CHARMM-style PDB file with segment names, atoms N, HN, CA, C and O in Angstrom:
ATOM      1  N   UNK     1     215.268 154.144 119.679  1.00  0.00      PROA
ATOM      2  CA  UNK     1     216.294 154.319 120.679  1.00  0.00      PROA
ATOM      3  C   UNK     1     217.146 155.534 120.286  1.00  0.00      PROA
ATOM      4  O   UNK     1     217.598 155.623 119.145  1.00  0.00      PROA
ATOM      5  N   UNK     2     217.368 156.462 121.214  1.00  0.00      PROA
ATOM      6  HN  UNK     2     217.001 156.390 122.141  1.00  0.00      PROA
ATOM      7  CA  UNK     2     218.162 157.654 120.889  1.00  0.00      PROA
ATOM      8  C   UNK     2     219.642 157.313 120.670  1.00  0.00      PROA
ATOM      9  O   UNK     2     220.145 156.309 121.174  1.00  0.00      PROA
ATOM     10  N   UNK     3     220.307 158.156 119.925  1.00  0.00      PROA
ATOM     11  HN  UNK     3     219.898 158.972 119.516  1.00  0.00      PROA
ATOM     12  CA  UNK     3     221.736 157.974 119.682  1.00  0.00      PROA
ATOM     13  C   UNK     3     222.522 158.298 120.941  1.00  0.00      PROA
ATOM     14  O   UNK     3     222.141 159.188 121.701  1.00  0.00      PROA
ATOM     15  N   UNK     4     223.618 157.580 121.164  1.00  0.00      PROA
ATOM     16  HN  UNK     4     223.928 156.857 120.546  1.00  0.00      PROA
ATOM     17  CA  UNK     4     224.447 157.889 122.333  1.00  0.00      PROA
ATOM     18  C   UNK     4     225.035 159.297 122.225  1.00  0.00      PROA
ATOM     19  O   UNK     4     225.289 159.797 121.129  1.00  0.00      PROA
ATOM     20  N   UNK     5     225.241 159.913 123.364  1.00  0.00      PROA
ATOM     21  HN  UNK     5     225.035 159.506 124.254  1.00  0.00      PROA
ATOM     22  CA  UNK     5     225.771 161.272 123.404  1.00  0.00      PROA
ATOM     23  C   UNK     5     226.868 161.339 124.465  1.00  0.00      PROA
ATOM     24  O   UNK     5     226.680 160.858 125.582  1.00  0.00      PROA
ATOM     25  N   UNK     6     227.998 161.926 124.127  1.00  0.00      PROA
ATOM     26  HN  UNK     6     228.151 162.317 123.219  1.00  0.00      PROA
ATOM     27  CA  UNK     6     229.073 162.123 125.093  1.00  0.00      PROA
ATOM     28  C   UNK     6     228.741 163.377 125.898  1.00  0.00      PROA
ATOM     29  O   UNK     6     228.641 164.471 125.342  1.00  0.00      PROA
ATOM     30  N   UNK     7     228.570 163.212 127.214  1.00  0.00      PROA
ATOM     31  HN  UNK     7     228.651 162.323 127.665  1.00  0.00      PROA
ATOM     32  CA  UNK     7     228.238 164.354 128.061  1.00  0.00      PROA
ATOM     33  C   UNK     7     229.432 164.813 128.876  1.00  0.00      PROA
ATOM     34  O   UNK     7     229.436 165.932 129.389  1.00  0.00      PROA
ATOM     35  N   UNK     8     230.447 163.968 129.004  1.00  0.00      PROA
ATOM     36  HN  UNK     8     230.444 163.059 128.587  1.00  0.00      PROA
ATOM     37  CA  UNK     8     231.619 164.347 129.772  1.00  0.00      PROA
ATOM     38  C   UNK     8     232.558 163.178 129.956  1.00  0.00      PROA
ATOM     39  O   UNK     8     232.394 162.121 129.347  1.00  0.00      PROA
ATOM     40  N   UNK     9     233.555 163.390 130.814  1.00  0.00      PROA
ATOM     41  HN  UNK     9     233.688 164.249 131.309  1.00  0.00      PROA
ATOM     42  CA  UNK     9     234.502 162.330 131.126  1.00  0.00      PROA
ATOM     43  C   UNK     9     234.526 162.123 132.634  1.00  0.00      PROA
ATOM     44  O   UNK     9     234.297 163.058 133.401  1.00  0.00      PROA
ATOM     45  N   UNK    10     234.805 160.896 133.050  1.00  0.00      PROA
ATOM     46  HN  UNK    10     234.991 160.137 132.426  1.00  0.00      PROA
ATOM     47  CA  UNK    10     234.932 160.598 134.467  1.00  0.00      PROA
ATOM     48  C   UNK    10     236.373 160.836 134.877  1.00  0.00      PROA
ATOM     49  O   UNK    10     237.309 160.418 134.196  1.00  0.00      PROA
ATOM     50  N   UNK    11     236.531 161.513 135.997  1.00  0.00      PROA
ATOM     51  HN  UNK    11     235.770 161.852 136.550  1.00  0.00      PROA
ATOM     52  CA  UNK    11     237.845 161.865 136.504  1.00  0.00      PROA
ATOM     53  C   UNK    11     237.969 161.285 137.912  1.00  0.00      PROA
ATOM     54  O   UNK    11     237.104 161.497 138.761  1.00  0.00      PROA
ATOM     55  N   UNK    12     239.057 160.550 138.145  1.00  0.00      PROA
ATOM     56  HN  UNK    12     239.760 160.377 137.454  1.00  0.00      PROA
ATOM     57  CA  UNK    12     239.268 159.949 139.460  1.00  0.00      PROA
ATOM     58  C   UNK    12     240.692 160.210 139.919  1.00  0.00      PROA
ATOM     59  O   UNK    12     241.633 160.090 139.134  1.00  0.00      PROA
ATOM     60  N   UNK    13     240.855 160.567 141.192  1.00  0.00      PROA
ATOM     61  HN  UNK    13     240.091 160.665 141.830  1.00  0.00      PROA
ATOM     62  CA  UNK    13     242.197 160.798 141.711  1.00  0.00      PROA
ATOM     63  C   UNK    13     242.950 159.507 142.008  1.00  0.00      PROA
ATOM     64  O   UNK    13     244.157 159.548 142.249  1.00  0.00      PROA
ATOM     65  N   UNK    14     242.271 158.367 141.995  1.00  0.00      PROA
ATOM     66  HN  UNK    14     241.291 158.334 141.798  1.00  0.00      PROA
ATOM     67  CA  UNK    14     242.896 157.132 142.444  1.00  0.00      PROA
ATOM     68  C   UNK    14     242.949 155.999 141.443  1.00  0.00      PROA
ATOM     69  O   UNK    14     243.763 155.090 141.606  1.00  0.00      PROA
ATOM     70  N   UNK    15     242.137 156.013 140.437  1.00  0.00      PROA
ATOM     71  HN  UNK    15     241.476 156.752 140.304  1.00  0.00      PROA
ATOM     72  CA  UNK    15     241.917 154.806 139.663  1.00  0.00      PROA
ATOM     73  C   UNK    15     242.155 155.011 138.177  1.00  0.00      PROA
ATOM     74  O   UNK    15     241.820 156.052 137.611  1.00  0.00      PROA
ATOM     75  N   UNK    16     242.731 154.010 137.569  1.00  0.00      PROA
ATOM     76  HN  UNK    16     243.003 153.165 138.029  1.00  0.00      PROA
ATOM     77  CA  UNK    16     242.856 153.951 136.117  1.00  0.00      PROA
ATOM     78  C   UNK    16     242.135 152.697 135.651  1.00  0.00      PROA
ATOM     79  O   UNK    16     242.070 151.702 136.373  1.00  0.00      PROA
ATOM     80  N   UNK    17     241.604 152.751 134.463  1.00  0.00      PROA
ATOM     81  HN  UNK    17     241.657 153.559 133.877  1.00  0.00      PROA
ATOM     82  CA  UNK    17     240.935 151.574 133.938  1.00  0.00      PROA
ATOM     83  C   UNK    17     239.425 151.675 134.048  1.00  0.00      PROA
ATOM     84  O   UNK    17     238.881 152.736 134.353  1.00  0.00      PROA
ATOM     85  N   UNK    18     238.756 150.563 133.796  1.00  0.00      PROA
ATOM     86  HN  UNK    18     239.198 149.700 133.548  1.00  0.00      PROA
ATOM     87  CA  UNK    18     237.305 150.521 133.731  1.00  0.00      PROA
ATOM     88  C   UNK    18     236.662 150.644 135.101  1.00  0.00      PROA
ATOM     89  O   UNK    18     237.183 150.136 136.094  1.00  0.00      PROA
ATOM     90  N   UNK    19     235.525 151.323 135.142  1.00  0.00      PROA
ATOM     91  HN  UNK    19     235.102 151.735 134.335  1.00  0.00      PROA
ATOM     92  CA  UNK    19     234.726 151.449 136.352  1.00  0.00      PROA
ATOM     93  C   UNK    19     233.588 150.435 136.379  1.00  0.00      PROA
ATOM     94  O   UNK    19     232.995 150.204 137.433  1.00  0.00      PROA
ATOM     95  N   UNK    20     233.284 149.842 135.261  1.00  0.00      PROA
ATOM     96  HN  UNK    20     233.766 150.030 134.406  1.00  0.00      PROA
ATOM     97  CA  UNK    20     232.194 148.884 135.112  1.00  0.00      PROA
ATOM     98  C   UNK    20     230.828 149.487 135.401  1.00  0.00      PROA
ATOM     99  O   UNK    20     229.852 148.753 135.555  1.00  0.00      PROA
ATOM    100  N   UNK    21     230.742 150.819 135.479  1.00  0.00      PROA
ATOM    101  HN  UNK    21     231.535 151.415 135.354  1.00  0.00      PROA
ATOM    102  CA  UNK    21     229.466 151.490 135.677  1.00  0.00      PROA
ATOM    103  C   UNK    21     229.026 151.644 137.115  1.00  0.00      PROA
ATOM    104  O   UNK    21     228.015 152.296 137.377  1.00  0.00      PROA
ATOM    105  N   UNK    22     229.759 151.061 138.066  1.00  0.00      PROA
ATOM    106  HN  UNK    22     230.580 150.532 137.854  1.00  0.00      PROA
ATOM    107  CA  UNK    22     229.333 151.121 139.460  1.00  0.00      PROA
ATOM    108  C   UNK    22     229.360 152.526 140.039  1.00  0.00      PROA
ATOM    109  O   UNK    22     228.597 152.815 140.961  1.00  0.00      PROA
ATOM    110  N   UNK    23     230.216 153.412 139.529  1.00  0.00      PROA
ATOM    111  HN  UNK    23     230.836 153.177 138.780  1.00  0.00      PROA
ATOM    112  CA  UNK    23     230.273 154.779 140.040  1.00  0.00      PROA
ATOM    113  C   UNK    23     229.105 155.618 139.546  1.00  0.00      PROA
ATOM    114  O   UNK    23     228.906 156.738 140.016  1.00  0.00      PROA
ATOM    115  N   UNK    24     228.342 155.098 138.616  1.00  0.00      PROA
ATOM    116  HN  UNK    24     228.504 154.188 138.234  1.00  0.00      PROA
ATOM    117  CA  UNK    24     227.249 155.849 137.991  1.00  0.00      PROA
ATOM    118  C   UNK    24     225.899 155.590 138.634  1.00  0.00      PROA
ATOM    119  O   UNK    24     224.905 156.185 138.219  1.00  0.00      PROA
ATOM    120  N   UNK    25     225.833 154.733 139.622  1.00  0.00      PROA
ATOM    121  HN  UNK    25     226.641 154.250 139.959  1.00  0.00      PROA
ATOM    122  CA  UNK    25     224.562 154.437 140.281  1.00  0.00      PROA
ATOM    123  C   UNK    25     224.723 154.556 141.792  1.00  0.00      PROA
ATOM    124  O   UNK    25     225.836 154.479 142.312  1.00  0.00      PROA
ATOM    125  N   UNK    26     223.634 154.741 142.477  1.00  0.00      PROA
ATOM    126  HN  UNK    26     222.730 154.803 142.054  1.00  0.00      PROA
ATOM    127  CA  UNK    26     223.644 154.850 143.927  1.00  0.00      PROA
ATOM    128  C   UNK    26     223.287 153.487 144.505  1.00  0.00      PROA
ATOM    129  O   UNK    26     222.124 153.217 144.804  1.00  0.00      PROA
ATOM    130  N   UNK    27     224.290 152.629 144.662  1.00  0.00      PROA
ATOM    131  HN  UNK    27     225.236 152.848 144.419  1.00  0.00      PROA
ATOM    132  CA  UNK    27     224.087 151.264 145.137  1.00  0.00      PROA
ATOM    133  C   UNK    27     223.862 151.282 146.650  1.00  0.00      PROA
ATOM    134  O   UNK    27     224.622 151.916 147.382  1.00  0.00      PROA
ATOM    135  N   UNK    28     222.816 150.586 147.122  1.00  0.00      PROA
ATOM    136  HN  UNK    28     222.198 150.071 146.527  1.00  0.00      PROA
ATOM    137  CA  UNK    28     222.504 150.541 148.548  1.00  0.00      PROA
ATOM    138  C   UNK    28     222.594 149.138 149.142  1.00  0.00      PROA
ATOM    139  O   UNK    28     222.783 148.991 150.349  1.00  0.00      PROA
ATOM    140  N   UNK    29     222.464 148.119 148.320  1.00  0.00      PROA
ATOM    141  HN  UNK    29     222.311 148.238 147.339  1.00  0.00      PROA
ATOM    142  CA  UNK    29     222.448 146.763 148.857  1.00  0.00      PROA
ATOM    143  C   UNK    29     223.139 145.824 147.875  1.00  0.00      PROA
ATOM    144  O   UNK    29     223.128 146.086 146.672  1.00  0.00      PROA
ATOM    145  N   UNK    30     223.723 144.769 148.341  1.00  0.00      PROA
ATOM    146  HN  UNK    30     223.733 144.556 149.318  1.00  0.00      PROA
ATOM    147  CA  UNK    30     223.946 144.463 149.742  1.00  0.00      PROA
ATOM    148  C   UNK    30     224.880 145.492 150.390  1.00  0.00      PROA
ATOM    149  O   UNK    30     225.724 146.079 149.712  1.00  0.00      PROA
ATOM    150  N   UNK    31     224.730 145.706 151.677  1.00  0.00      PROA
ATOM    151  HN  UNK    31     224.045 145.229 152.228  1.00  0.00      PROA
ATOM    152  CA  UNK    31     225.396 146.800 152.383  1.00  0.00      PROA
ATOM    153  C   UNK    31     226.915 146.743 152.246  1.00  0.00      PROA
ATOM    154  O   UNK    31     227.539 147.765 151.961  1.00  0.00      PROA
ATOM    155  N   UNK    32     227.516 145.591 152.439  1.00  0.00      PROA
ATOM    156  HN  UNK    32     227.009 144.760 152.670  1.00  0.00      PROA
ATOM    157  CA  UNK    32     228.982 145.498 152.359  1.00  0.00      PROA
ATOM    158  C   UNK    32     229.486 145.830 150.955  1.00  0.00      PROA
ATOM    159  O   UNK    32     230.500 146.511 150.799  1.00  0.00      PROA
ATOM    160  N   UNK    33     228.785 145.354 149.953  1.00  0.00      PROA
ATOM    161  HN  UNK    33     227.962 144.801 150.080  1.00  0.00      PROA
ATOM    162  CA  UNK    33     229.165 145.664 148.576  1.00  0.00      PROA
ATOM    163  C   UNK    33     228.990 147.151 148.294  1.00  0.00      PROA
ATOM    164  O   UNK    33     229.846 147.764 147.655  1.00  0.00      PROA
ATOM    165  N   UNK    34     227.904 147.731 148.759  1.00  0.00      PROA
ATOM    166  HN  UNK    34     227.210 147.233 149.278  1.00  0.00      PROA
ATOM    167  CA  UNK    34     227.648 149.161 148.547  1.00  0.00      PROA
ATOM    168  C   UNK    34     228.735 150.010 149.195  1.00  0.00      PROA
ATOM    169  O   UNK    34     229.208 150.972 148.590  1.00  0.00      PROA
ATOM    170  N   UNK    35     229.134 149.670 150.409  1.00  0.00      PROA
ATOM    171  HN  UNK    35     228.750 148.888 150.900  1.00  0.00      PROA
ATOM    172  CA  UNK    35     230.207 150.410 151.090  1.00  0.00      PROA
ATOM    173  C   UNK    35     231.523 150.296 150.340  1.00  0.00      PROA
ATOM    174  O   UNK    35     232.242 151.282 150.179  1.00  0.00      PROA
ATOM    175  N   UNK    36     231.836 149.091 149.884  1.00  0.00      PROA
ATOM    176  HN  UNK    36     231.253 148.290 150.015  1.00  0.00      PROA
ATOM    177  CA  UNK    36     233.091 148.887 149.147  1.00  0.00      PROA
ATOM    178  C   UNK    36     233.091 149.689 147.844  1.00  0.00      PROA
ATOM    179  O   UNK    36     234.105 150.286 147.485  1.00  0.00      PROA
ATOM    180  N   UNK    37     231.966 149.705 147.140  1.00  0.00      PROA
ATOM    181  HN  UNK    37     231.142 149.220 147.432  1.00  0.00      PROA
ATOM    182  CA  UNK    37     231.874 150.457 145.880  1.00  0.00      PROA
ATOM    183  C   UNK    37     232.035 151.948 146.137  1.00  0.00      PROA
ATOM    184  O   UNK    37     232.763 152.619 145.405  1.00  0.00      PROA
ATOM    185  N   UNK    38     231.367 152.488 147.167  1.00  0.00      PROA
ATOM    186  HN  UNK    38     230.775 151.943 147.761  1.00  0.00      PROA
ATOM    187  CA  UNK    38     231.516 153.915 147.493  1.00  0.00      PROA
ATOM    188  C   UNK    38     232.961 154.248 147.848  1.00  0.00      PROA
ATOM    189  O   UNK    38     233.481 155.281 147.426  1.00  0.00      PROA
ATOM    190  N   UNK    39     233.616 153.375 148.627  1.00  0.00      PROA
ATOM    191  HN  UNK    39     233.194 152.536 148.970  1.00  0.00      PROA
ATOM    192  CA  UNK    39     235.013 153.608 149.008  1.00  0.00      PROA
ATOM    193  C   UNK    39     235.914 153.557 147.781  1.00  0.00      PROA
ATOM    194  O   UNK    39     236.794 154.402 147.617  1.00  0.00      PROA
ATOM    195  N   UNK    40     235.701 152.585 146.934  1.00  0.00      PROA
ATOM    196  HN  UNK    40     234.986 151.899 147.066  1.00  0.00      PROA
ATOM    197  CA  UNK    40     236.540 152.386 145.745  1.00  0.00      PROA
ATOM    198  C   UNK    40     236.468 153.574 144.793  1.00  0.00      PROA
ATOM    199  O   UNK    40     237.462 153.911 144.151  1.00  0.00      PROA
ATOM    200  N   UNK    41     235.309 154.210 144.694  1.00  0.00      PROA
ATOM    201  HN  UNK    41     234.501 153.937 145.215  1.00  0.00      PROA
ATOM    202  CA  UNK    41     235.115 155.295 143.735  1.00  0.00      PROA
ATOM    203  C   UNK    41     235.054 156.671 144.392  1.00  0.00      PROA
ATOM    204  O   UNK    41     234.576 157.623 143.776  1.00  0.00      PROA
ATOM    205  N   UNK    42     235.526 156.792 145.624  1.00  0.00      PROA
ATOM    206  HN  UNK    42     235.914 156.019 146.125  1.00  0.00      PROA
ATOM    207  CA  UNK    42     235.525 158.090 146.314  1.00  0.00      PROA
ATOM    208  C   UNK    42     236.357 159.093 145.526  1.00  0.00      PROA
ATOM    209  O   UNK    42     237.431 158.770 145.017  1.00  0.00      PROA
ATOM    210  N   UNK    43     235.847 160.303 145.437  1.00  0.00      PROA
ATOM    211  HN  UNK    43     234.976 160.565 145.850  1.00  0.00      PROA
ATOM    212  CA  UNK    43     236.553 161.359 144.725  1.00  0.00      PROA
ATOM    213  C   UNK    43     236.303 161.397 143.222  1.00  0.00      PROA
ATOM    214  O   UNK    43     236.762 162.319 142.548  1.00  0.00      PROA
ATOM    215  N   UNK    44     235.585 160.416 142.684  1.00  0.00      PROA
ATOM    216  HN  UNK    44     235.212 159.667 143.231  1.00  0.00      PROA
ATOM    217  CA  UNK    44     235.294 160.394 141.249  1.00  0.00      PROA
ATOM    218  C   UNK    44     234.281 161.481 140.919  1.00  0.00      PROA
ATOM    219  O   UNK    44     233.317 161.685 141.658  1.00  0.00      PROA
ATOM    220  N   UNK    45     234.498 162.174 139.816  1.00  0.00      PROA
ATOM    221  HN  UNK    45     235.280 162.008 139.216  1.00  0.00      PROA
ATOM    222  CA  UNK    45     233.552 163.199 139.390  1.00  0.00      PROA
ATOM    223  C   UNK    45     233.379 163.131 137.871  1.00  0.00      PROA
ATOM    224  O   UNK    45     234.172 162.513 137.161  1.00  0.00      PROA
ATOM    225  N   UNK    46     232.332 163.776 137.408  1.00  0.00      PROA
ATOM    226  HN  UNK    46     231.688 164.278 137.985  1.00  0.00      PROA
ATOM    227  CA  UNK    46     232.060 163.918 135.990  1.00  0.00      PROA
ATOM    228  C   UNK    46     232.453 165.327 135.577  1.00  0.00      PROA
ATOM    229  O   UNK    46     231.985 166.300 136.167  1.00  0.00      PROA
ATOM    230  N   UNK    47     233.307 165.442 134.568  1.00  0.00      PROA
ATOM    231  HN  UNK    47     233.686 164.651 134.088  1.00  0.00      PROA
ATOM    232  CA  UNK    47     233.669 166.743 134.008  1.00  0.00      PROA
ATOM    233  C   UNK    47     232.910 166.886 132.689  1.00  0.00      PROA
ATOM    234  O   UNK    47     233.121 166.094 131.771  1.00  0.00      PROA
ATOM    235  N   UNK    48     232.025 167.891 132.582  1.00  0.00      PROA
ATOM    236  HN  UNK    48     231.854 168.535 133.328  1.00  0.00      PROA
ATOM    237  CA  UNK    48     231.251 168.062 131.351  1.00  0.00      PROA
ATOM    238  C   UNK    48     232.157 168.222 130.120  1.00  0.00      PROA
ATOM    239  O   UNK    48     233.220 168.837 130.195  1.00  0.00      PROA
ATOM    240  N   UNK    49     231.723 167.667 129.005  1.00  0.00      PROA
ATOM    241  HN  UNK    49     230.859 167.167 128.944  1.00  0.00      PROA
ATOM    242  CA  UNK    49     232.510 167.724 127.775  1.00  0.00      PROA
ATOM    243  C   UNK    49     232.788 169.167 127.357  1.00  0.00      PROA
ATOM    244  O   UNK    49     233.810 169.440 126.728  1.00  0.00      PROA
ATOM    245  N   UNK    50     231.899 170.086 127.696  1.00  0.00      PROA
ATOM    246  HN  UNK    50     231.069 169.865 128.208  1.00  0.00      PROA
ATOM    247  CA  UNK    50     232.110 171.495 127.352  1.00  0.00      PROA
ATOM    248  C   UNK    50     233.305 172.091 128.098  1.00  0.00      PROA
ATOM    249  O   UNK    50     233.814 173.140 127.705  1.00  0.00      PROA
ATOM    250  N   UNK    51     233.758 171.434 129.169  1.00  0.00      PROA
ATOM    251  HN  UNK    51     233.345 170.582 129.489  1.00  0.00      PROA
ATOM    252  CA  UNK    51     234.926 171.901 129.922  1.00  0.00      PROA
ATOM    253  C   UNK    51     236.228 171.261 129.461  1.00  0.00      PROA
ATOM    254  O   UNK    51     237.281 171.515 130.045  1.00  0.00      PROA
ATOM    255  N   UNK    52     236.169 170.436 128.423  1.00  0.00      PROA
ATOM    256  HN  UNK    52     235.313 170.230 127.949  1.00  0.00      PROA
ATOM    257  CA  UNK    52     237.379 169.856 127.835  1.00  0.00      PROA
ATOM    258  C   UNK    52     237.941 170.854 126.830  1.00  0.00      PROA
ATOM    259  O   UNK    52     237.256 171.248 125.886  1.00  0.00      PROA
ATOM    260  N   UNK    53     239.192 171.258 127.039  1.00  0.00      PROA
ATOM    261  HN  UNK    53     239.748 170.937 127.806  1.00  0.00      PROA
ATOM    262  CA  UNK    53     239.825 172.223 126.141  1.00  0.00      PROA
ATOM    263  C   UNK    53     240.205 171.559 124.824  1.00  0.00      PROA
ATOM    264  O   UNK    53     239.822 172.027 123.752  1.00  0.00      PROA
ATOM    265  N   UNK    54     240.962 170.465 124.909  1.00  0.00      PROA
ATOM    266  HN  UNK    54     241.274 170.085 125.780  1.00  0.00      PROA
ATOM    267  CA  UNK    54     241.307 169.712 123.707  1.00  0.00      PROA
ATOM    268  C   UNK    54     241.819 168.329 124.092  1.00  0.00      PROA
ATOM    269  O   UNK    54     242.132 168.057 125.251  1.00  0.00      PROA
ATOM    270  N   UNK    55     241.894 167.469 123.088  1.00  0.00      PROA
ATOM    271  HN  UNK    55     241.640 167.690 122.146  1.00  0.00      PROA
ATOM    272  CA  UNK    55     242.372 166.101 123.275  1.00  0.00      PROA
ATOM    273  C   UNK    55     243.669 165.953 122.500  1.00  0.00      PROA
ATOM    274  O   UNK    55     243.734 166.241 121.305  1.00  0.00      PROA
ATOM    275  N   UNK    56     244.704 165.497 123.203  1.00  0.00      PROA
ATOM    276  HN  UNK    56     244.651 165.264 124.174  1.00  0.00      PROA
ATOM    277  CA  UNK    56     246.001 165.260 122.581  1.00  0.00      PROA
ATOM    278  C   UNK    56     246.228 163.762 122.479  1.00  0.00      PROA
ATOM    279  O   UNK    56     245.401 162.966 122.925  1.00  0.00      PROA
ATOM    280  N   UNK    57     247.335 163.391 121.898  1.00  0.00      PROA
ATOM    281  HN  UNK    57     248.006 164.038 121.536  1.00  0.00      PROA
ATOM    282  CA  UNK    57     247.706 161.991 121.818  1.00  0.00      PROA
ATOM    283  C   UNK    57     247.948 161.455 123.228  1.00  0.00      PROA
ATOM    284  O   UNK    57     248.975 161.760 123.834  1.00  0.00      PROA
ATOM    285  N   UNK    58     247.022 160.667 123.752  1.00  0.00      PROA
ATOM    286  HN  UNK    58     246.188 160.419 123.260  1.00  0.00      PROA
ATOM    287  CA  UNK    58     247.168 160.069 125.063  1.00  0.00      PROA
ATOM    288  C   UNK    58     246.784 160.946 126.234  1.00  0.00      PROA
ATOM    289  O   UNK    58     247.048 160.569 127.376  1.00  0.00      PROA
ATOM    290  N   UNK    59     246.167 162.114 126.006  1.00  0.00      PROA
ATOM    291  HN  UNK    59     245.953 162.420 125.078  1.00  0.00      PROA
ATOM    292  CA  UNK    59     245.806 163.007 127.109  1.00  0.00      PROA
ATOM    293  C   UNK    59     244.571 163.828 126.773  1.00  0.00      PROA
ATOM    294  O   UNK    59     244.323 164.172 125.617  1.00  0.00      PROA
ATOM    295  N   UNK    60     243.810 164.131 127.808  1.00  0.00      PROA
ATOM    296  HN  UNK    60     244.011 163.852 128.746  1.00  0.00      PROA
ATOM    297  CA  UNK    60     242.682 165.042 127.687  1.00  0.00      PROA
ATOM    298  C   UNK    60     243.035 166.272 128.507  1.00  0.00      PROA
ATOM    299  O   UNK    60     243.322 166.159 129.698  1.00  0.00      PROA
ATOM    300  N   UNK    61     243.017 167.443 127.887  1.00  0.00      PROA
ATOM    301  HN  UNK    61     242.783 167.535 126.919  1.00  0.00      PROA
ATOM    302  CA  UNK    61     243.372 168.689 128.568  1.00  0.00      PROA
ATOM    303  C   UNK    61     242.088 169.435 128.910  1.00  0.00      PROA
ATOM    304  O   UNK    61     241.266 169.715 128.038  1.00  0.00      PROA
ATOM    305  N   UNK    62     241.927 169.757 130.213  1.00  0.00      PROA
ATOM    306  HN  UNK    62     242.596 169.530 130.921  1.00  0.00      PROA
ATOM    307  CA  UNK    62     240.730 170.435 130.686  1.00  0.00      PROA
ATOM    308  C   UNK    62     240.944 171.937 130.730  1.00  0.00      PROA
ATOM    309  O   UNK    62     242.073 172.414 130.845  1.00  0.00      PROA
ATOM    310  N   UNK    63     239.831 172.688 130.636  1.00  0.00      PROA
ATOM    311  HN  UNK    63     238.914 172.301 130.542  1.00  0.00      PROA
ATOM    312  CA  UNK    63     239.886 174.135 130.840  1.00  0.00      PROA
ATOM    313  C   UNK    63     240.391 174.412 132.254  1.00  0.00      PROA
ATOM    314  O   UNK    63     240.240 173.576 133.145  1.00  0.00      PROA
ATOM    315  N   UNK    64     240.983 175.573 132.457  1.00  0.00      PROA
ATOM    316  HN  UNK    64     241.106 176.252 131.734  1.00  0.00      PROA
ATOM    317  CA  UNK    64     241.505 175.935 133.781  1.00  0.00      PROA
ATOM    318  C   UNK    64     240.400 175.983 134.833  1.00  0.00      PROA
ATOM    319  O   UNK    64     240.661 175.694 136.001  1.00  0.00      PROA
ATOM    320  N   UNK    65     239.193 176.336 134.456  1.00  0.00      PROA
ATOM    321  HN  UNK    65     238.981 176.571 133.507  1.00  0.00      PROA
ATOM    322  CA  UNK    65     238.071 176.461 135.400  1.00  0.00      PROA
ATOM    323  C   UNK    65     237.038 175.354 135.193  1.00  0.00      PROA
ATOM    324  O   UNK    65     235.837 175.622 135.211  1.00  0.00      PROA
ATOM    325  N   UNK    66     237.490 174.115 134.998  1.00  0.00      PROA
ATOM    326  HN  UNK    66     238.466 173.897 134.983  1.00  0.00      PROA
ATOM    327  CA  UNK    66     236.537 173.031 134.752  1.00  0.00      PROA
ATOM    328  C   UNK    66     235.681 172.768 135.983  1.00  0.00      PROA
ATOM    329  O   UNK    66     236.094 173.016 137.116  1.00  0.00      PROA
ATOM    330  N   UNK    67     234.469 172.256 135.728  1.00  0.00      PROA
ATOM    331  HN  UNK    67     234.133 172.055 134.808  1.00  0.00      PROA
ATOM    332  CA  UNK    67     233.506 171.952 136.795  1.00  0.00      PROA
ATOM    333  C   UNK    67     233.575 170.474 137.155  1.00  0.00      PROA
ATOM    334  O   UNK    67     233.754 169.617 136.290  1.00  0.00      PROA
ATOM    335  N   UNK    68     233.429 170.193 138.444  1.00  0.00      PROA
ATOM    336  HN  UNK    68     233.283 170.889 139.146  1.00  0.00      PROA
ATOM    337  CA  UNK    68     233.360 168.816 138.927  1.00  0.00      PROA
ATOM    338  C   UNK    68     231.910 168.544 139.323  1.00  0.00      PROA
ATOM    339  O   UNK    68     231.388 169.160 140.252  1.00  0.00      PROA
ATOM    340  N   UNK    69     231.269 167.621 138.617  1.00  0.00      PROA
ATOM    341  HN  UNK    69     231.693 167.121 137.862  1.00  0.00      PROA
ATOM    342  CA  UNK    69     229.873 167.296 138.899  1.00  0.00      PROA
ATOM    343  C   UNK    69     229.763 165.856 139.395  1.00  0.00      PROA
ATOM    344  O   UNK    69     230.709 165.076 139.285  1.00  0.00      PROA
ATOM    345  N   UNK    70     228.619 165.520 139.931  1.00  0.00      PROA
ATOM    346  HN  UNK    70     227.850 166.154 140.020  1.00  0.00      PROA
ATOM    347  CA  UNK    70     228.371 164.161 140.420  1.00  0.00      PROA
ATOM    348  C   UNK    70     228.403 163.179 139.261  1.00  0.00      PROA
ATOM    349  O   UNK    70     227.869 163.467 138.190  1.00  0.00      PROA
ATOM    350  N   UNK    71     229.028 162.015 139.464  1.00  0.00      PROA
ATOM    351  HN  UNK    71     229.462 161.781 140.334  1.00  0.00      PROA
ATOM    352  CA  UNK    71     229.049 161.006 138.406  1.00  0.00      PROA
ATOM    353  C   UNK    71     227.776 160.180 138.336  1.00  0.00      PROA
ATOM    354  O   UNK    71     227.623 159.369 137.423  1.00  0.00      PROA
ATOM    355  N   UNK    72     226.844 160.369 139.296  1.00  0.00      PROA
ATOM    356  HN  UNK    72     226.968 161.028 140.038  1.00  0.00      PROA
ATOM    357  CA  UNK    72     225.622 159.564 139.314  1.00  0.00      PROA
ATOM    358  C   UNK    72     224.732 159.889 138.123  1.00  0.00      PROA
ATOM    359  O   UNK    72     224.582 161.048 137.737  1.00  0.00      PROA
ATOM    360  N   UNK    73     224.153 158.857 137.556  1.00  0.00      PROA
ATOM    361  HN  UNK    73     224.274 157.916 137.870  1.00  0.00      PROA
ATOM    362  CA  UNK    73     223.207 159.028 136.454  1.00  0.00      PROA
ATOM    363  C   UNK    73     221.877 159.514 137.008  1.00  0.00      PROA
ATOM    364  O   UNK    73     221.405 159.004 138.024  1.00  0.00      PROA
ATOM    365  N   UNK    74     221.277 160.479 136.362  1.00  0.00      PROA
ATOM    366  HN  UNK    74     221.660 160.893 135.537  1.00  0.00      PROA
ATOM    367  CA  UNK    74     219.938 160.897 136.761  1.00  0.00      PROA
ATOM    368  C   UNK    74     218.928 159.914 136.204  1.00  0.00      PROA
ATOM    369  O   UNK    74     219.132 159.337 135.136  1.00  0.00      PROA
ATOM    370  N   UNK    75     217.869 159.732 136.910  1.00  0.00      PROA
ATOM    371  HN  UNK    75     217.703 160.201 137.778  1.00  0.00      PROA
ATOM    372  CA  UNK    75     216.854 158.737 136.497  1.00  0.00      PROA
ATOM    373  C   UNK    75     215.958 159.294 135.444  1.00  0.00      PROA
ATOM    374  OT1 UNK    75     215.051 158.606 134.977  1.00  0.00      PROA
TER     375      UNK     75
END
């Protein structure tokens, strides 16, 4: 089993706390649950770790030109 690797951080304009992984998959069914999950995590993006400038006590500071990528996991 490969070692875990930090590829970035999840950034959301609306939510604090755990995502439980639902923002990382493309859920399609059941339909009502899938719609609620998409609505709940709207605007969430993945910021690559290379775009993190530094980490302070209680804060992560991003580069001025950080990239916003899809939070979905590739298969």
